[in-house]
NUTIMI-217758 format. One record per residue: x, y, z of N, C-alpha, C, O in turn; chain; residue number from 1; residue in three letters. Coordinates in Angstrom, 2 decimals, padded with zeros to 5 digits. Atoms other than C-alpha are relative to their C-alpha. Layout:
+---------+---------+---------+---------+---------+---------+---------+---------+---------+---------+---------+---------+---+-----+-----+
|      nx |      ny |      nz |     cax |     cay |     caz |      cx |      cy |      cz |      ox |      oy |      oz | c |   k |   r |
+---------+---------+---------+---------+---------+---------+---------+---------+---------+---------+---------+---------+---+-----+-----+
|       X |       Y |       Z |       X |       Y |       Z |       X |       Y |       Z |       X |       Y |       Z | A | NUM | ALA |
...
+---------+---------+---------+---------+---------+---------+---------+---------+---------+---------+---------+---------+---+-----+-----+
END
This chain:
+---------+---------+---------+---------+---------+---------+---------+---------+---------+---------+---------+---------+---+-----+-----+
|      nx |      ny |      nz |     cax |     cay |     caz |      cx |      cy |      cz |      ox |      oy |      oz | c |   k |   r |
+---------+---------+---------+---------+---------+---------+---------+---------+---------+---------+---------+---------+---+-----+-----+
|  000.43 |  001.08 |  000.89 |  139.21 | -019.74 |  060.46 |  000.01 | -001.35 |  000.72 | -000.35 | -002.37 |  000.13 | A |   1 | MET |
| -000.03 |  001.23 | -000.78 |  139.66 | -022.33 |  063.22 | -001.36 | -000.69 |  000.00 | -001.44 | -001.92 |  000.01 | A |   2 | ILE |
|  001.34 |  000.59 | -000.05 |  135.88 | -022.83 |  063.26 | -000.30 | -000.88 | -001.20 | -001.27 | -001.63 | -001.18 | A |   3 | GLU |
|  000.20 |  000.84 |  001.18 |  136.19 | -024.48 |  059.84 |  000.63 | -001.39 |  000.16 |  000.40 | -002.28 | -000.66 | A |   4 | GLN |
| -000.60 |  001.32 | -000.22 |  138.21 | -027.37 |  061.28 | -001.08 | -001.01 |  000.35 | -002.03 | -000.71 |  001.07 | A |   5 | LEU |
|  000.93 |  001.09 | -000.26 |  136.36 | -030.66 |  061.36 |  000.73 | -001.08 |  000.78 |  001.96 | -001.10 |  000.83 | A |   6 | GLU |
| -000.60 |  001.07 | -000.78 |  136.94 | -033.71 |  063.51 |  000.97 | -000.81 | -000.85 |  002.04 | -001.18 | -000.39 | A |   7 | ILE |
| -000.90 |  000.79 |  000.85 |  138.43 | -035.59 |  060.57 |  001.31 |  000.74 | -000.28 |  002.35 |  000.10 | -000.46 | A |   8 | ARG |
| -001.24 | -000.76 |  000.15 |  140.94 | -032.76 |  060.11 |  000.90 | -000.23 |  001.20 |  002.11 | -000.44 |  001.06 | A |   9 | HIS |
| -000.78 |  000.21 | -001.22 |  142.02 | -033.15 |  063.72 |  000.57 | -001.41 |  000.05 |  001.71 | -001.60 |  000.47 | A |  10 | LEU |
| -000.48 |  001.38 |  000.04 |  142.29 | -036.92 |  063.29 |  001.15 | -000.16 | -000.99 |  002.09 | -000.91 | -000.74 | A |  11 | LYS |
| -001.07 |  000.04 |  001.00 |  144.42 | -036.43 |  060.19 |  001.28 |  000.58 |  000.59 |  002.35 | -000.01 |  000.47 | A |  12 | THR |
| -001.18 | -000.61 | -000.62 |  146.76 | -034.08 |  062.03 |  000.58 | -000.91 |  001.07 |  001.79 | -001.10 |  001.15 | A |  13 | LEU |
| -000.45 |  000.89 | -001.06 |  146.92 | -036.46 |  064.98 |  000.78 | -001.19 | -000.56 |  001.83 | -001.55 | -000.03 | A |  14 | ASP |
| -000.68 |  001.14 |  000.62 |  147.87 | -039.38 |  062.74 |  001.35 |  000.43 | -000.59 |  002.33 | -000.32 | -000.51 | A |  15 | ALA |
| -001.27 | -000.48 |  000.53 |  150.55 | -037.29 |  061.04 |  001.00 |  000.27 |  001.12 |  002.20 |  000.01 |  000.97 | A |  16 | LEU |
| -000.88 | -000.18 | -001.16 |  151.96 | -036.33 |  064.45 |  000.53 | -001.35 |  000.46 |  001.72 | -001.50 |  000.73 | A |  17 | TYR |
| -000.38 |  001.31 | -000.52 |  151.97 | -039.99 |  065.53 |  001.00 | -000.72 | -000.88 |  001.96 | -001.32 | -000.38 | A |  18 | LYS |
| -000.78 |  000.84 |  000.91 |  153.54 | -041.47 |  062.45 |  001.05 |  000.76 | -000.81 |  002.04 |  000.18 | -001.24 | A |  19 | PHE |
| -000.95 | -000.76 |  000.79 |  155.33 | -038.65 |  060.63 |  000.13 | -000.51 | -001.43 |  001.16 | -000.32 | -002.08 | A |  20 | GLY |
| -000.05 |  000.62 |  001.31 |  154.45 | -040.42 |  057.42 | -001.43 | -000.07 | -000.55 | -002.34 | -000.54 |  000.13 | A |  21 | ASN |
|  001.33 | -000.05 |  000.59 |  151.51 | -039.97 |  055.06 | -000.58 | -001.39 | -000.20 | -001.76 | -001.62 |  000.09 | A |  22 | ILE |
|  000.55 |  001.34 |  000.25 |  151.19 | -043.64 |  054.12 | -000.36 | -000.71 |  001.31 | -001.38 | -001.40 |  001.38 | A |  23 | SER |
|  000.32 |  000.61 | -001.30 |  151.31 | -044.80 |  057.77 | -001.24 |  000.65 |  000.62 | -002.08 | -000.04 |  001.20 | A |  24 | SER |
|  001.17 | -000.71 | -000.50 |  148.78 | -042.12 |  058.75 | -001.25 | -000.49 | -000.74 | -002.30 | -000.69 | -000.13 | A |  25 | ALA |
|  001.13 |  000.48 |  000.81 |  146.52 | -043.26 |  055.89 | -000.42 | -001.40 |  000.44 | -001.61 | -001.68 |  000.57 | A |  26 | ALA |
|  000.31 |  001.36 | -000.43 |  146.77 | -046.89 |  056.97 | -000.67 |  000.01 |  001.37 | -001.64 | -000.71 |  001.59 | A |  27 | GLU |
|  000.56 | -000.12 | -001.35 |  146.04 | -045.96 |  060.60 | -001.46 |  000.46 | -000.04 | -002.30 | -000.04 |  000.70 | A |  28 | TYR |
|  001.36 | -000.55 |  000.12 |  142.94 | -043.98 |  059.56 | -000.88 | -000.78 | -000.97 | -002.06 | -000.48 | -001.15 | A |  29 | LEU |
|  000.72 |  000.84 |  000.95 |  141.94 | -046.62 |  057.02 | -000.55 |  000.80 | -001.18 | -001.70 |  000.63 | -001.60 | A |  30 | ASN |
|  000.33 | -000.79 |  001.19 |  141.91 | -044.14 |  054.12 |  001.20 | -000.07 | -000.95 |  002.24 | -000.61 | -000.60 | A |  31 | VAL |
| -001.10 |  000.01 |  000.97 |  144.04 | -043.66 |  051.03 |  001.00 |  001.11 |  000.29 |  000.70 |  002.07 |  001.01 | A |  32 | SER |
| -001.01 | -001.06 | -000.14 |  147.25 | -041.62 |  050.91 | -000.50 |  001.29 | -000.64 | -000.22 |  002.39 | -000.15 | A |  33 | GLN |
|  000.55 | -001.17 |  000.67 |  145.45 | -039.30 |  048.51 | -000.98 |  000.73 |  000.92 | -001.03 |  001.96 |  000.92 | A |  34 | GLN |
|  000.96 | -000.62 | -000.93 |  142.74 | -038.71 |  051.12 |  000.75 |  000.80 |  001.07 |  000.32 |  001.90 |  001.43 | A |  35 | ALA |
| -000.79 | -000.73 | -001.00 |  145.39 | -037.72 |  053.69 |  000.58 |  001.27 | -000.63 |  000.53 |  002.34 | -000.02 | A |  36 | ILE |
| -000.57 | -001.17 |  000.69 |  147.07 | -035.40 |  051.19 | -001.07 |  001.06 | -000.25 | -000.82 |  002.25 | -000.07 | A |  37 | SER |
|  001.11 | -000.92 |  000.25 |  143.71 | -033.85 |  050.28 | -000.40 |  000.71 |  001.29 | -000.58 |  001.93 |  001.30 | A |  38 | PHE |
|  000.36 | -000.60 | -001.29 |  142.82 | -033.30 |  053.95 |  001.07 |  000.99 |  000.45 |  000.75 |  002.08 |  000.93 | A |  39 | GLN |
| -001.09 | -000.88 | -000.40 |  146.23 | -031.80 |  054.64 | -000.03 |  001.31 | -000.80 |  000.22 |  002.37 | -000.24 | A |  40 | LEU |
|  000.12 | -001.22 |  000.81 |  145.77 | -029.35 |  051.76 | -001.11 |  000.90 |  000.54 | -000.93 |  002.11 |  000.66 | A |  41 | LYS |
|  001.12 | -000.77 | -000.55 |  142.40 | -028.27 |  053.18 |  000.38 |  000.64 |  001.33 |  000.08 |  001.81 |  001.58 | A |  42 | LYS |
| -000.39 | -000.51 | -001.32 |  143.83 | -027.89 |  056.68 |  001.02 |  001.12 | -000.14 |  000.98 |  002.09 |  000.61 | A |  43 | ILE |
| -001.00 | -001.04 |  000.24 |  146.75 | -025.86 |  055.34 | -000.67 |  001.32 | -000.36 | -000.24 |  002.39 |  000.09 | A |  44 | ARG |
|  000.73 | -001.21 |  000.38 |  144.32 | -023.40 |  053.79 | -000.71 |  000.59 |  001.21 | -000.65 |  001.79 |  001.45 | A |  45 | VAL |
|  000.74 | -000.47 | -001.18 |  142.21 | -023.19 |  056.94 |  000.93 |  000.67 |  001.01 |  000.60 |  001.74 |  001.53 | A |  46 | ILE |
| -000.91 | -000.51 | -001.03 |  145.20 | -022.62 |  059.24 |  001.10 |  000.91 | -000.54 |  001.88 |  001.49 |  000.22 | A |  47 | LEU |
| -000.98 | -000.88 |  000.64 |  147.33 | -020.71 |  056.74 |  001.44 | -000.34 |  000.41 |  002.23 |  000.54 |  000.75 | A |  48 | ASN |
| -001.35 |  000.47 | -000.31 |  150.43 | -022.81 |  057.42 |  000.21 | -001.32 | -000.73 | -000.75 | -002.05 | -001.00 | A |  49 | ASP |
| -000.29 |  001.27 |  000.70 |  152.17 | -025.71 |  055.67 | -000.21 | -001.20 |  000.92 | -000.52 | -002.29 |  000.44 | A |  50 | ARG |
|  000.23 |  000.99 | -001.05 |  151.88 | -027.72 |  058.93 |  000.99 | -001.16 |  000.00 |  001.63 | -001.42 |  001.01 | A |  51 | LEU |
| -000.96 |  001.10 |  000.11 |  153.96 | -030.66 |  057.71 |  000.75 |  000.15 | -001.32 |  000.15 |  000.41 | -002.37 | A |  52 | PHE |
| -000.83 | -000.08 |  001.20 |  156.85 | -030.59 |  055.26 |  000.67 | -001.34 | -000.24 |  001.01 | -002.06 |  000.70 | A |  53 | VAL |
| -000.61 |  001.29 |  000.37 |  158.31 | -033.54 |  053.39 |  001.47 | -000.03 |  000.41 |  002.20 |  000.96 |  000.30 | A |  54 | ARG |
| -001.42 |  000.26 | -000.29 |  161.60 | -035.00 |  054.55 |  000.37 | -001.27 | -000.75 | -000.46 | -001.83 | -001.47 | A |  55 | THR |
| -000.43 |  001.23 |  000.68 |  163.60 | -037.95 |  053.28 | -000.76 | -001.23 |  000.45 | -000.85 | -002.21 | -000.29 | A |  56 | GLY |
|  000.66 |  001.18 | -000.55 |  161.63 | -040.33 |  055.49 | -001.47 |  000.22 |  000.34 | -002.06 | -000.62 |  001.02 | A |  57 | HIS |
|  001.41 | -000.26 | -000.31 |  158.16 | -038.78 |  055.69 | -000.28 |  001.48 |  000.05 |  000.08 |  002.23 | -000.86 | A |  58 | GLY |
|  000.32 | -001.42 | -000.18 |  156.91 | -035.46 |  057.00 |  000.37 |  000.41 |  001.43 |  000.37 | -000.40 |  002.35 | A |  59 | VAL |
| -000.32 | -000.54 | -001.32 |  157.92 | -033.24 |  059.89 | -000.85 |  001.25 |  000.24 | -001.10 |  002.01 | -000.69 | A |  60 | THR |
|  000.86 | -001.16 | -000.27 |  155.77 | -030.62 |  061.64 |  000.76 |  001.31 | -000.05 |  001.93 |  001.39 |  000.32 | A |  61 | PRO |
| -000.56 | -001.36 | -000.01 |  156.40 | -026.92 |  061.13 | -000.05 |  000.50 |  001.45 | -000.67 | -000.12 |  002.31 | A |  62 | THR |
|  000.09 | -000.55 | -001.36 |  156.91 | -024.74 |  064.22 | -001.44 |  000.24 |  000.44 | -001.79 | -000.02 |  001.59 | A |  63 | PRO |
|  001.39 | -000.23 | -000.36 |  153.24 | -023.78 |  064.12 | -000.70 | -001.33 |  000.31 | -001.46 | -001.42 |  001.28 | A |  64 | TYR |
|  000.61 |  001.31 | -000.24 |  152.18 | -027.45 |  063.86 |  000.43 | -000.55 |  001.35 | -000.37 | -001.17 |  002.06 | A |  65 | ALA |
| -000.47 |  000.43 | -001.33 |  154.33 | -028.20 |  066.90 | -000.72 |  000.77 |  001.10 | -001.04 |  000.21 |  002.15 | A |  66 | LYS |
|  000.68 | -000.84 | -000.98 |  152.68 | -025.31 |  068.74 | -001.43 | -000.49 |  000.28 | -001.88 | -000.45 |  001.43 | A |  67 | LEU |
|  001.40 |  000.40 | -000.17 |  149.15 | -026.65 |  068.17 | -000.17 | -001.49 |  000.31 | -001.29 | -001.95 |  000.54 | A |  68 | ILE |
|  000.10 |  001.45 | -000.19 |  149.95 | -030.34 |  068.66 | -000.72 | -000.37 |  001.30 | -001.61 | -001.22 |  001.28 | A |  69 | GLU |
|  000.62 |  000.31 | -001.28 |  148.97 | -030.42 |  072.34 | -001.49 |  000.36 | -000.01 | -002.30 | -000.35 |  000.58 | A |  70 | LEU |
|  001.41 | -000.40 |  000.09 |  145.72 | -028.57 |  071.58 | -000.81 | -001.03 | -000.78 | -001.91 | -001.40 | -000.39 | A |  71 | HIS |
|  000.66 |  001.02 |  000.82 |  144.81 | -031.09 |  068.87 | -000.21 | -001.26 |  000.85 | -001.29 | -001.85 |  000.84 | A |  72 | ILE |
|  000.06 |  001.20 | -000.84 |  145.57 | -033.94 |  071.27 | -001.09 |  000.16 |  001.07 | -001.88 | -000.77 |  001.30 | A |  73 | TYR |
|  000.99 | -000.23 | -001.06 |  143.44 | -032.40 |  074.05 | -001.42 | -000.04 | -000.54 | -002.31 | -000.63 |  000.08 | A |  74 | LYS |
|  001.35 | -000.01 |  000.60 |  140.44 | -031.80 |  071.77 | -000.43 | -001.42 | -000.32 | -001.56 | -001.81 |  000.00 | A |  75 | VAL |
|  000.36 |  001.38 |  000.35 |  140.52 | -035.37 |  070.48 | -000.20 | -000.85 |  001.25 | -001.08 | -001.71 |  001.27 | A |  76 | LEU |
|  000.17 |  000.73 | -001.26 |  140.94 | -036.72 |  074.01 | -001.36 |  000.30 |  000.61 | -002.06 | -000.60 |  001.06 | A |  77 | THR |
|  001.31 | -000.38 | -000.54 |  137.90 | -034.76 |  075.18 | -001.14 | -000.62 | -000.82 | -002.12 | -001.11 | -000.25 | A |  78 | HIS |
|  001.04 |  000.60 |  000.85 |  135.86 | -035.98 |  072.20 | -000.11 | -001.50 |  000.27 | -001.22 | -002.04 |  000.32 | A |  79 | LEU |
|  000.02 |  001.44 | -000.23 |  136.86 | -039.57 |  072.86 | -000.51 | -000.36 |  001.39 | -000.89 | -001.51 |  001.63 | A |  80 | ASN |
|  000.49 |  000.25 | -001.35 |  135.83 | -039.22 |  076.51 | -001.48 |  000.34 |  000.18 | -002.00 |  000.24 |  001.30 | A |  81 | ASN |
|  001.43 | -000.26 | -000.09 |  132.24 | -038.23 |  075.72 | -000.69 | -001.33 |  000.29 | -000.51 | -002.30 | -000.45 | A |  82 | ILE |
|  000.66 |  001.27 | -000.34 |  130.10 | -040.89 |  077.43 | -000.98 | -000.45 | -001.07 | -001.69 |  000.37 | -001.67 | A |  83 | PRO |
|  000.94 |  000.58 |  000.95 |  128.15 | -043.19 |  075.18 | -001.29 | -000.36 |  000.72 | -001.29 | -000.61 |  001.92 | A |  84 | LEU |
|  001.25 |  000.43 | -000.63 |  124.49 | -044.01 |  075.79 |  000.19 | -001.42 |  000.56 |  000.83 | -002.26 | -000.07 | A |  85 | PRO |
| -000.14 |  001.32 | -000.61 |  124.28 | -046.98 |  078.10 |  001.24 | -000.12 |  000.88 |  001.40 | -001.12 |  001.57 | A |  86 | GLY |
| -001.19 |  000.07 | -000.83 |  127.59 | -046.16 |  079.79 | -000.21 |  000.60 |  001.38 |  000.70 |  000.60 |  002.21 | A |  87 | SER |
|  000.31 | -000.60 | -001.29 |  125.87 | -044.44 |  082.69 | -000.44 | -001.11 |  000.96 | -001.32 | -001.91 |  000.64 | A |  88 | ILE |
|  000.32 |  001.01 | -001.00 |  125.75 | -046.60 |  085.80 | -000.76 |  000.70 |  001.12 | -000.17 |  001.41 |  001.93 | A |  89 | ILE |
|  000.83 | -000.72 | -000.98 |  122.83 | -045.39 |  087.95 |  000.48 | -000.13 |  001.44 |  000.41 |  000.83 |  002.20 | A |  90 | PRO |
| -000.41 |  000.17 | -001.40 |  124.20 | -046.87 |  091.17 |  001.17 |  000.92 |  000.36 |  001.24 |  001.42 |  001.48 | A |  91 | SER |
| -001.11 | -000.91 | -000.27 |  127.38 | -044.80 |  090.86 | -000.47 |  001.45 |  000.03 |  000.03 |  002.24 |  000.83 | A |  92 | LYS |
|  000.53 | -001.36 |  000.02 |  125.45 | -041.64 |  090.02 | -000.73 |  000.29 |  001.30 | -000.54 |  001.34 |  001.91 | A |  93 | ILE |
|  000.77 | -000.19 | -001.23 |  123.12 | -042.11 |  092.98 |  000.93 |  000.17 |  001.18 |  000.73 |  001.07 |  002.00 | A |  94 | GLU |
| -000.92 | -000.08 | -001.13 |  125.98 | -042.69 |  095.39 |  000.74 |  001.33 |  000.01 |  000.89 |  001.96 |  001.05 | A |  95 | LYS |
| -000.70 | -001.27 |  000.10 |  127.85 | -039.67 |  094.14 | -000.92 |  001.16 |  000.34 | -000.53 |  002.06 |  001.10 | A |  96 | THR |
|  000.95 | -001.08 | -000.24 |  124.78 | -037.44 |  094.19 | -000.40 |  000.06 |  001.47 | -000.40 |  001.12 |  002.08 | A |  97 | LEU |
|  000.42 |  000.05 | -001.39 |  123.63 | -038.57 |  097.59 |  001.14 |  000.44 |  000.92 |  000.93 |  001.19 |  001.87 | A |  98 | VAL |
| -001.15 | -000.37 | -000.83 |  127.12 | -038.23 |  099.05 |  000.25 |  001.51 | -000.05 |  000.52 |  002.13 |  000.98 | A |  99 | LYS |
| -000.20 | -001.45 |  000.13 |  127.47 | -034.68 |  097.69 | -001.09 |  000.77 |  000.73 | -000.82 |  001.76 |  001.39 | A | 100 | LYS |
|  001.11 | -000.68 | -000.68 |  124.03 | -033.70 |  098.96 |  000.13 | -000.09 |  001.52 | -000.13 |  000.88 |  002.23 | A | 101 | LEU |
| -000.16 |  000.15 | -001.46 |  124.72 | -035.10 |  102.44 |  001.05 |  000.97 |  000.54 |  000.93 |  001.50 |  001.64 | A | 102 | ARG |
| -001.07 | -000.89 | -000.42 |  127.89 | -033.02 |  102.60 | -000.39 |  001.46 | -000.14 | -000.23 |  002.25 |  000.79 | A | 103 | THR |
|  000.26 | -001.42 |  000.27 |  126.72 | -029.78 |  101.03 | -001.36 |  000.49 |  000.51 | -001.53 |  001.68 |  000.77 | A | 104 | SER |
|  001.34 | -000.40 | -000.47 |  123.06 | -029.79 |  102.14 | -000.56 | -001.08 |  000.92 | -001.48 | -001.80 |  000.54 | A | 105 | ALA |
|  000.39 |  001.11 | -000.88 |  122.67 | -032.10 |  105.14 | -001.46 |  000.03 |  000.46 | -001.98 | -001.01 |  000.86 | A | 106 | PRO |
|  001.39 | -000.09 | -000.47 |  119.17 | -030.86 |  106.01 | -001.03 | -000.13 | -001.12 | -002.23 | -000.02 | -000.88 | A | 107 | ASN |
|  000.92 |  000.13 |  001.14 |  117.70 | -031.35 |  102.53 | -000.47 | -001.44 | -000.10 |  000.33 | -002.38 | -000.03 | A | 108 | VAL |
|  000.58 |  001.33 |  000.16 |  115.35 | -034.28 |  102.11 | -000.50 | -000.11 | -001.43 | -001.22 |  000.77 | -001.92 | A | 109 | LYS |
|  000.41 |  000.21 |  001.39 |  114.80 | -035.68 |  098.62 | -000.94 | -001.19 | -000.04 | -000.65 | -002.26 |  000.49 | A | 110 | ILE |
|  000.96 |  001.08 |  000.20 |  111.77 | -037.73 |  097.73 | -000.20 | -000.13 | -001.51 | -000.60 |  000.82 | -002.18 | A | 111 | ILE |
|  000.15 |  000.25 |  001.43 |  111.70 | -039.27 |  094.28 | -001.31 | -000.74 | -000.23 | -001.56 | -001.80 |  000.35 | A | 112 | ALA |
|  001.26 |  000.64 |  000.36 |  108.30 | -040.07 |  092.84 | -000.16 |  000.05 | -001.52 |  000.46 |  000.88 | -002.19 | A | 113 | ILE |
|  000.25 |  000.06 |  001.43 |  107.10 | -040.94 |  089.39 | -001.12 |  000.99 | -000.34 | -002.26 |  000.82 |  000.10 | A | 114 | ASN |
|  000.99 | -001.03 |  000.35 |  105.31 | -037.90 |  087.93 | -000.20 |  000.01 | -001.51 |  000.76 |  000.08 | -002.27 | A | 115 | ILE |
|  000.31 | -000.12 |  001.41 |  103.57 | -037.84 |  084.59 |  000.14 |  001.47 | -000.40 | -000.31 |  002.35 |  000.33 | A | 116 | GLU |
| -000.24 | -001.38 |  000.42 |  104.55 | -034.74 |  082.62 | -001.30 |  000.81 | -000.17 | -001.30 |  002.03 | -000.03 | A | 117 | SER |
|  001.28 | -000.67 |  000.18 |  100.88 | -033.94 |  081.96 | -000.43 |  000.65 |  001.32 | -001.00 |  001.74 |  001.32 | A | 118 | VAL |
|  000.43 | -000.49 | -001.32 |  100.28 | -033.47 |  085.69 |  001.10 |  000.76 |  000.73 |  000.93 |  001.11 |  001.90 | A | 119 | ASN |
| -001.13 | -000.61 | -000.67 |  103.60 | -031.83 |  086.44 | -000.33 |  001.37 |  000.60 |  000.02 |  001.64 |  001.74 | A | 120 | LEU |
|  000.32 | -001.33 | -000.53 |  102.29 | -028.27 |  086.82 | -000.96 | -000.09 |  001.18 | -000.87 |  000.71 |  002.12 | A | 121 | THR |
|  000.90 |  000.16 | -001.12 |  099.50 | -029.48 |  089.10 |  000.75 | -000.43 |  001.25 |  000.45 |  000.05 |  002.35 | A | 122 | LYS |
| -000.75 |  000.52 | -001.14 |  101.99 | -031.32 |  091.33 |  000.95 |  001.06 |  000.59 |  001.34 |  000.95 |  001.75 | A | 123 | LYS |
| -000.93 | -001.02 | -000.45 |  104.23 | -028.24 |  091.60 | -000.66 |  001.06 |  000.89 |  000.04 |  001.83 |  001.53 | A | 124 | MET |
|  000.70 | -001.01 | -000.80 |  101.55 | -026.12 |  093.33 | -000.04 | -000.38 |  001.45 | -000.59 |  000.36 |  002.27 | A | 125 | HIS |
+---------+---------+---------+---------+---------+---------+---------+---------+---------+---------+---------+---------+---+-----+-----+
END
């Protein structure tokens, strides 16, 4: 049932790990406490575990929640590291590509020309 998890579920879990408190997690995510509680109920059903149990000062993770904490963190880290459009710096890409090609294929010569897609098959012959 893991495939039913959504990004917002992971963010909810992450906030609960960080703060150990539903109201602090809600404030951090800029949602209501009810929204956090609702998400937690959905996640509990999906993962078939209570995940967080109430304590005198907030919530604490169950053993299973502790087990998956690092996985949740890694997934969110990978998602946050997806490059945004416009974040690609051509000069760095060119240097990296050229450097790799010089090392791995020193006898390969690359010529870049502007080719219209309409004429692409003609140019490939």
